[in-house]
N, C-alpha and C positions, 0 to 999 in steps of 0.2 A: 418471438420478437420480430417486429416488422421493420421495413426499411425506414419507416417514418420515425422510428425511435431516435431521439436526439443523441448525438455523441456527447460525452460528458466533459470534454476538455475545458470548456468555458466555465462549467460549474466547479471543476477542480481548481481552476485559477482563482475564482471567487473565494472558495474555501480557504486556499492558501493565503490570499491577501487579507482576509478577515482575521485569520489566526495570527499572521505576522504583525498586523497593526495592534491587535490586542496584546500580544506578548511584548511588543516594544514598550507600550504604555505601562504595562505591569512591571516590566524589568526596571524602569526608571523609578517607579514608586517603591518597589521592594528595596532597591539599592539605597535610596534615601532613608527609608525606614530602618534598614539594617545598619547603616552608618550611624544613625542617631541612637538607636537602641543598643547597638553592639551585639545583637542576637546572631548566633551562628546559623540558626535555622533560617532566619530572614535573609542573611547574606547567601546562604545556599540556595534559597528560593530565587534570589536575584540572579545567581549564576544559572539556575534552571531556566529562567525566563530569557536570559541572554542567549543561552544555548538554543532554546526553542525559536527565538527570533532569527538567529543565524541559520537555523535549519529551514525556516520558511523561505529565507532568501535563496538558499541552495535549491529548495524544491521548486521555487518559481523559475529558477534557471533551468532546472530539469525539464519543466513543462515547455519552456520556450525553446530550448535546444532540441528536445526530442520531437517537437512538432514540425521541424523543418522538412520540406518535401524531399523526396528521393532525387538524386542526381546521378551523373555518370560515375562519380567516385563511390557513392553509397547507393547502389541501385535498390536496396531494400529499405532505404530511409535511415533516419537517425534515431529511431525509437529507443534503441538500447542505450544511447547516450543519457537518456533520462535516468536510467538505473545507476549510471556512474555518479551523477550528481547526487542522487538520493543516497547512495552508499557513502559519499563524502559527508552528507548531512548526518547520517547515523554515527559515523566516526567522530565528528565534531562533538556531538552530544556525549559520546563515550569519554572523550579526552577532556573537554572543557567543563561540561556540566558535572558529570559524575566524579571526575578527578578532584575538582575544587570542593565539591560538597563533602566527600569522604575525608579529604585532607583537613579541611577546616573543622569538621566535626571532631576528628581525633585530637586536633590541637586544642579545641575548647574543653574537651574532657580532661586532657592532661594539664592544661594551664588554669582551668576554671576562670575563664574571662568573665567579667561581670557585665551583665546586661543593664542598659539604662532605662529609657522611657518605654514601657510596655504598651501604652495606649496607642501610639502611632503604629506599632506592629499589628495590633488587633484591627485597627481601622483599615490598614492596607491589605491585610489578609482577607477581610470581609469584602472589600471592593474588588479585589483580585478574583475572588471566588465567583462573584456575579459576572465579571467580564469573561472569565474563562468558561463559565457555563453557557454564555451566549455563543461563544466561538464553537464549543463542543456541540451545541444544539444544531448549528448549521451543518457540521460534519455528520451528525447523526441523521439528519434529514437526507443528506446525499447518500449515505450508506443504505438507508431504508428504500430510497427511490431506486437505486441501482440493484438492490437485492430483489425487489419486485420485478424489475425489468428482466432480470435473469432467472426469475422464478426459483429463488433459493432463499435461505434464511440470512439475516444480517450477519450472524456469527460466521456462517460458512462463506459468505461473500468476503468478509475481512480476511479470512484464512487463505482464500484462493485468488483474490483479485490481483491483477497485474498492474492496476493503477496504484503505484506506491505512494503517490501524493496524498490521496484521501485516506489511505491506511495510516500514513505517518501522522497526519493532522489529528485523526481520531485517537490514535494511541497517545500522542503527545499531550493533547488536551485532557484526556482521561488521566494520564499520569500527573498533569499539572494540578488537577483537582485533588487527587490523592496526596500530592506533595503539600498542597495548602493545608489539608487536614493534619498531616504529620507536623508541619511547621506550627500550626495552631496549638496542637497538643504539646509540642516541645516548649513553646513560649509560655503556654498556660501553666504547665507543670513547674517550669523554672520560676515563674512568678509566684506560684502558690507555695512552693517548698523552699525557695531561695537557693536551690541547687542547680547550677548551670550545666550539670551533667545531662539533664534531660534535653536541654537545647542542643548539646553536642550529639546525643543519640539520635534526635530527630534529623539533624543534618546528615548523619551517616546513612540513615534510612532513606532519605531523599536521594542521596548519591547512589545507593543500591537500586532504587526504583529507576533512576535514569539509566543505570547500567543495564538493567533488564530490558527496557524499551529499546535502547540502542542495539543490544544484541539481537533482538527479534527482527528489527528493521534491517540490520546489516545482513543477517542470514537470508532474509527474504530477497533483498536486492542482489545478493551474490548468486542465488539460485537462478534468478532471471537473467543475470549477466552471462552465466555459463550457457544458458539456452534451455529454458524449461518448456516442456510440452504442455498442452492444455489438459485439464483434468479429464478423467475417464468419461464422465457424463457427456461433455461436449464432444469428445472424440467419438463416442458411440453414436451420437446424433449425426455427426458429419459422415461417419461410415455408412449409416443407414440411408442418408440422402444420396450418397454416391452409388450404393448398391441398388437403389431403386430406379436408376436411370435405365431407359429401355434397351440400350445396346450393351449394357454391362452384365457380364456373366458372374464375375467374382472380384472382390477387392482383396488382393493378396497382401499388400503392405500399405499401411497408412501412417505417415509421419506428420507431426505438427510441431510448431515452435512459436513461442511468444516473441515477436520481434520488437515489441514496444507495448506501452499501455493500450494503444488502439490498433495494433497491427498483429495479425496472425498469419502464419504461412502454413499451407496445407499441400502436402505432396503424397501421391499415391501410385502404387503399381497396380494397374487395372487389367484384368483379363476380359477383353471384349468378346462378344459372340464371333464365332468363326465366320459367319455369313456377313458380318458388318463390313461395309465398304469404307474406303478412306474418308469419303465425304460424310458418312454417317458417324464415324469416330470423331471427326472434327466438330460436327454439330453437337455430339454428346459432350465433348470437352467444353464447348461454349455454354451448353445448358448446365453443366456441373458448376461452372464458375458463376453463372447467373443465379442458380438456385441457392448456392452457399452464401454468396455475398448479399442476396436479398434477405435471407434469414438472419445472417450474422454480418452486419456491416463491418465489424472488426476484422473479418477475413479479407485480407488485401491481396494475397497471392495464392493461386491454385494451379498446381502442376500435376498433370496426369501422364504416367508413363505406360503405354500399352505393353503388356507383358503376358506371355502365354503361361498359364499355370502349370507347374510340375505335378506329376502324379502324386497324390497323397497330400497336396498342399492344403494348408488351412487358411481360412479367411472368411469374409462375409459374402455369402452367395446372394445372387439376385433375388431368389425366392424368399429370402429371410424377411419376415415381417417385423416391423418395429415393435418390440416387446417392452416390458417394463424397463425403465431407465435404471442402469446400475446406480446404487446409492454410494457414489464415490466422491461426494462433496460438492456436486453441482458444477455447472460450467464455469469456465474461467471468466469472471467479469472483467471487462477491459474498458 
């Protein structure tokens, strides 16, 4: 990856805005259809879209707040704040979307509420599927572009990325399409059999789907809030770059942390050659920062601590050649 590679903040903003606008329009249509038809699945899908719309607003806030530059109070920047807002978004989906869908589904099964006009439900479901597909297509394009940039697979990118916004939009839009299929099956079976139990079952399944997505996103954001290191493949490449510097004898310790979607911290205890002068060590430290930030623009902070290796210490020695990259899931896309 070269320095010319564009940073993806603006693309993530565009993805969030498109998804939010789509979800808002769909939420209104589903709500109207649900109120007219009385379908539990349609009302659950309306709650699903309302939850997704609110989530996009919170994700937009996450992008805006997390992109603020570092200052004296926050010398490492505000990147981690984006994970706080993304965590709130996941919790809202859990409480509002999943809670309403499951509760309303159970009520429908117990009370056997009668659905009214089915036609409007079918029309809204069809239009919603088209709109959600357009939103998902944009998220898929961004995922594929970023996975090529990091030379990994889209699936691995989604699993490891520190950009929680694109991950959230991708998962939510995918869940939305699945939810629309479930709602269509529930409405269709209720229409065909005259039994509203199917409508209630579909509503419960939509709630469980939302619960699953919310749980995945919440766990991901929590790990980033606590302070997650970059994956092994990226760590290995950083270590090899540092070990290849002319005055470096050995890398004793290498620590990394994801400070935000676009911010990585690197700190290392480095054993320099005994013959290296102070000026040479300073020049090597400057070269280390230049080399790492050129290769990975997401690396914003590089700290080297000159340390004499203890006898028997393990680490990456200078003569080590870059071998096959460990298959540990690819670098952390940010």
